[in-house]
C-alpha positions as CSV (number, residue, x, y, z in Angstrom):
1,M,118.1,126.2,115.3
2,T,115.6,128.6,113.9
3,S,113.6,128.0,110.7
4,D,110.3,129.2,109.2
5,L,109.5,125.7,108.0
6,L,110.9,122.5,109.4
7,V,110.5,119.4,107.2
8,C,110.8,116.0,108.9
9,T,111.9,113.2,106.5
10,P,112.3,109.7,108.0
11,L,114.8,108.3,105.4
12,R,118.1,109.6,104.0
13,V,116.9,109.4,100.4
14,E,113.8,111.5,101.3
15,A,116.0,114.1,102.9
16,R,118.2,114.2,99.8
17,A,115.2,114.7,97.6
18,L,114.3,117.9,99.6
19,R,117.9,119.1,100.2
20,H,117.3,122.1,97.9
21,L,115.2,123.6,100.7
22,G,118.4,123.9,102.8
23,T,119.9,122.0,105.7
24,D,118.2,124.4,108.2
25,R,114.8,123.3,107.0
26,V,115.2,119.5,106.5
27,L,115.6,117.1,109.4
28,R,116.1,113.4,108.9
29,T,114.3,111.8,111.8
30,G,114.8,108.1,111.2
31,Y,112.7,105.1,110.1
32,G,109.9,103.7,112.2
33,R,108.0,104.7,115.3
34,R,110.9,104.2,117.8
35,R,113.2,106.6,116.0
36,S,110.3,109.0,115.4
37,V,109.5,109.2,119.1
38,R,113.1,110.0,119.8
39,A,113.2,112.6,117.1
40,A,110.0,114.2,118.2
41,A,111.4,114.7,121.7
42,G,114.4,116.4,120.2
43,L,112.3,118.9,118.3
44,A,112.0,120.8,121.5
45,G,115.4,122.2,120.7
46,H,114.3,123.5,117.3
47,E,112.5,126.8,116.7
48,F,110.2,126.8,113.7
49,D,106.9,128.4,112.6
50,A,105.4,125.4,110.8
51,L,106.1,121.7,110.5
52,A,105.8,119.3,107.6
53,V,106.3,115.6,107.5
54,A,107.3,114.5,104.0
55,G,108.3,111.2,102.5
56,L,107.2,108.0,100.8
57,A,104.3,105.8,101.9
58,G,102.3,102.7,101.0
59,G,99.0,103.1,99.2
60,L,95.9,101.7,100.7
61,D,93.1,103.1,98.5
62,P,92.9,100.9,95.4
63,R,92.5,104.0,93.2
64,L,96.0,105.1,94.1
65,R,99.0,104.4,91.9
66,S,102.7,104.7,92.5
67,G,103.8,108.3,92.2
68,D,100.6,109.9,93.4
69,V,100.9,112.5,96.0
70,V,98.8,112.4,99.2
71,V,98.3,115.5,101.4
72,G,97.0,114.4,104.8
73,T,93.8,116.0,106.1
74,E,94.4,114.1,109.3
75,V,96.7,111.5,110.8
76,A,95.9,108.7,113.2
77,E,97.8,105.8,114.7
78,R,96.6,102.3,113.7
79,G,94.4,100.9,116.4
80,A,93.8,104.3,118.2
81,T,90.6,106.3,118.2
82,G,92.0,109.8,118.2
83,R,92.8,111.7,115.1
84,C,94.8,114.9,114.6
85,R,93.7,117.3,111.8
86,S,96.3,119.1,109.7
87,H,96.3,122.8,108.9
88,R,95.0,124.0,105.5
89,P,95.9,120.9,103.6
90,E,93.8,122.1,100.7
91,A,96.2,125.0,100.2
92,L,99.1,122.7,99.8
93,A,97.1,120.4,97.5
94,A,96.3,123.3,95.2
95,E,99.9,124.2,94.9
96,L,100.9,120.7,94.0
97,R,98.1,120.3,91.5
98,G,99.4,123.5,89.9
99,L,102.5,121.5,89.0
100,G,100.4,118.9,87.2
101,L,100.7,116.2,89.8
102,R,98.1,113.7,90.7
103,V,97.1,114.8,94.2
104,W,94.7,113.3,96.8
105,L,93.4,114.7,100.0
106,G,92.6,112.3,102.8
107,P,93.5,110.6,106.0
108,V,97.0,109.2,106.6
109,L,97.5,106.2,108.9
110,T,100.6,105.5,111.0
111,S,101.4,101.9,111.7
112,R,103.9,100.3,114.1
113,R,105.0,97.9,111.3
114,L,104.9,97.5,107.6
115,V,101.5,96.9,106.0
116,L,101.9,94.4,103.2
117,G,99.9,91.7,101.4
118,A,96.5,90.9,102.7
119,A,97.0,93.3,105.6
120,R,96.8,96.2,103.1
121,A,93.2,95.5,102.1
122,E,92.1,95.0,105.7
123,T,93.8,98.3,106.8
124,A,92.2,100.2,103.9
125,R,88.8,99.6,105.4
126,G,89.5,102.3,108.0
127,G,89.3,104.9,105.2
128,A,93.0,106.0,105.1
129,L,94.6,106.7,101.8
130,V,98.1,105.7,102.7
131,V,100.0,104.2,105.6
132,D,103.4,105.0,107.0
133,M,105.3,104.5,110.2
134,E,106.1,108.0,111.4
135,S,103.7,110.8,110.6
136,E,101.4,110.7,113.6
137,V,104.3,110.8,116.1
138,L,106.1,113.6,114.3
139,A,103.0,115.7,113.6
140,A,102.1,115.7,117.3
141,A,105.5,117.4,118.0
142,A,104.3,120.5,116.2
143,S,102.3,121.3,119.4
144,E,100.2,124.4,118.7
145,R,102.0,125.3,115.4
146,P,100.6,124.5,112.0
147,W,101.6,121.2,110.5
148,V,100.9,119.1,107.4
149,V,101.8,115.7,106.0
150,V,102.7,115.0,102.4
151,R,103.4,111.5,101.3
152,V,104.2,110.2,97.8
153,V,102.9,106.7,97.1
154,L,105.7,104.2,96.5
155,D,103.9,100.9,96.5
156,T,100.3,99.7,96.2
157,A,98.5,96.3,96.2
158,R,99.0,96.1,92.5
159,Q,102.5,97.5,92.6
160,P,104.2,95.8,95.6
161,L,107.2,97.2,97.4
162,L,109.5,94.5,96.1
163,G,107.8,93.7,92.9
164,P,109.0,94.2,89.3
165,G,109.8,97.8,88.4
166,S,110.5,98.7,92.0
167,P,113.7,100.8,91.2
168,V,111.9,102.7,88.6
169,R,109.0,103.4,90.9
170,L,111.4,104.6,93.7
171,S,113.1,107.0,91.3
172,R,109.8,108.4,90.2
173,A,108.5,108.8,93.7
174,L,111.6,110.6,94.8
175,R,111.2,113.0,91.9
176,R,107.6,113.7,93.0
177,L,108.8,114.2,96.5
178,R,111.4,116.7,95.4
179,A,108.6,118.6,93.6
180,T,106.8,119.1,96.8
181,G,109.5,121.4,98.2
182,L,108.5,124.8,97.0
183,P,104.8,124.2,97.4
184,L,105.6,123.3,101.1
185,L,107.3,126.7,101.5
186,R,104.3,128.4,100.0
187,W,102.0,126.5,102.3
188,A,104.2,127.7,105.2
189,E,103.9,131.3,104.0
190,A,100.1,130.9,103.9
191,V,99.7,129.4,107.4
192,A,102.6,131.0,109.4
193,G,103.9,133.9,107.4
194,A,107.2,132.2,106.6
195,G,110.0,134.0,104.9
196,S,111.0,134.5,101.2
197,L,111.6,131.8,98.7
198,D,114.4,133.7,97.0
199,A,117.2,131.9,98.7
200,V,115.8,128.5,97.8
201,R,115.2,129.4,94.2
202,S,118.8,130.7,94.0
203,R,120.2,127.5,95.5
204,R,118.1,125.4,93.2
205,S,119.2,127.2,90.1
206,R,122.8,126.3,90.9
207,E,122.2,122.6,91.2
208,V,123.2,120.2,88.4
209,P,120.3,118.0,87.4
């Protein structure tokens, strides 16, 4: 498979949110570290110029609220000392802010398990804005190619994952994730000379809201 931009989305609902980018660009990799490791190994069979990891995440920074968009400046695995820096995250953040979204730039942390309750505050002391279970593993698969992580906050300490209003927050977060699609393509154009957006715009215009 050949693609200018490859977008890795762990969950089916995340892949659906970005389906307007085309099946050649969106790859559902599966939930959690184990599936991410397997998917990352399989990326050797894909040809792409730039990689994005996109999906939902849990907010760590108390300033965040559900629906905010976080562009990762770097990713790290929880408990590890090494960090991987993304490529021109500020360019993607600028595109997203142009759509009127609340966008944050900062570190993304990858954990082997869900971070909930009291563990959220403890994890936040490391400085990461959000936590997920896949980004660090998938980003490493980009090798020497440009990569970026964009995560939409689903839950926070004040808005827990299974708390009141969860379905509404999920729906809103997925709409925000969908909105990241064209900005991701523009980011890819900036960092890797990716192709035209015309096909995506044409496909999107035929979709029924």
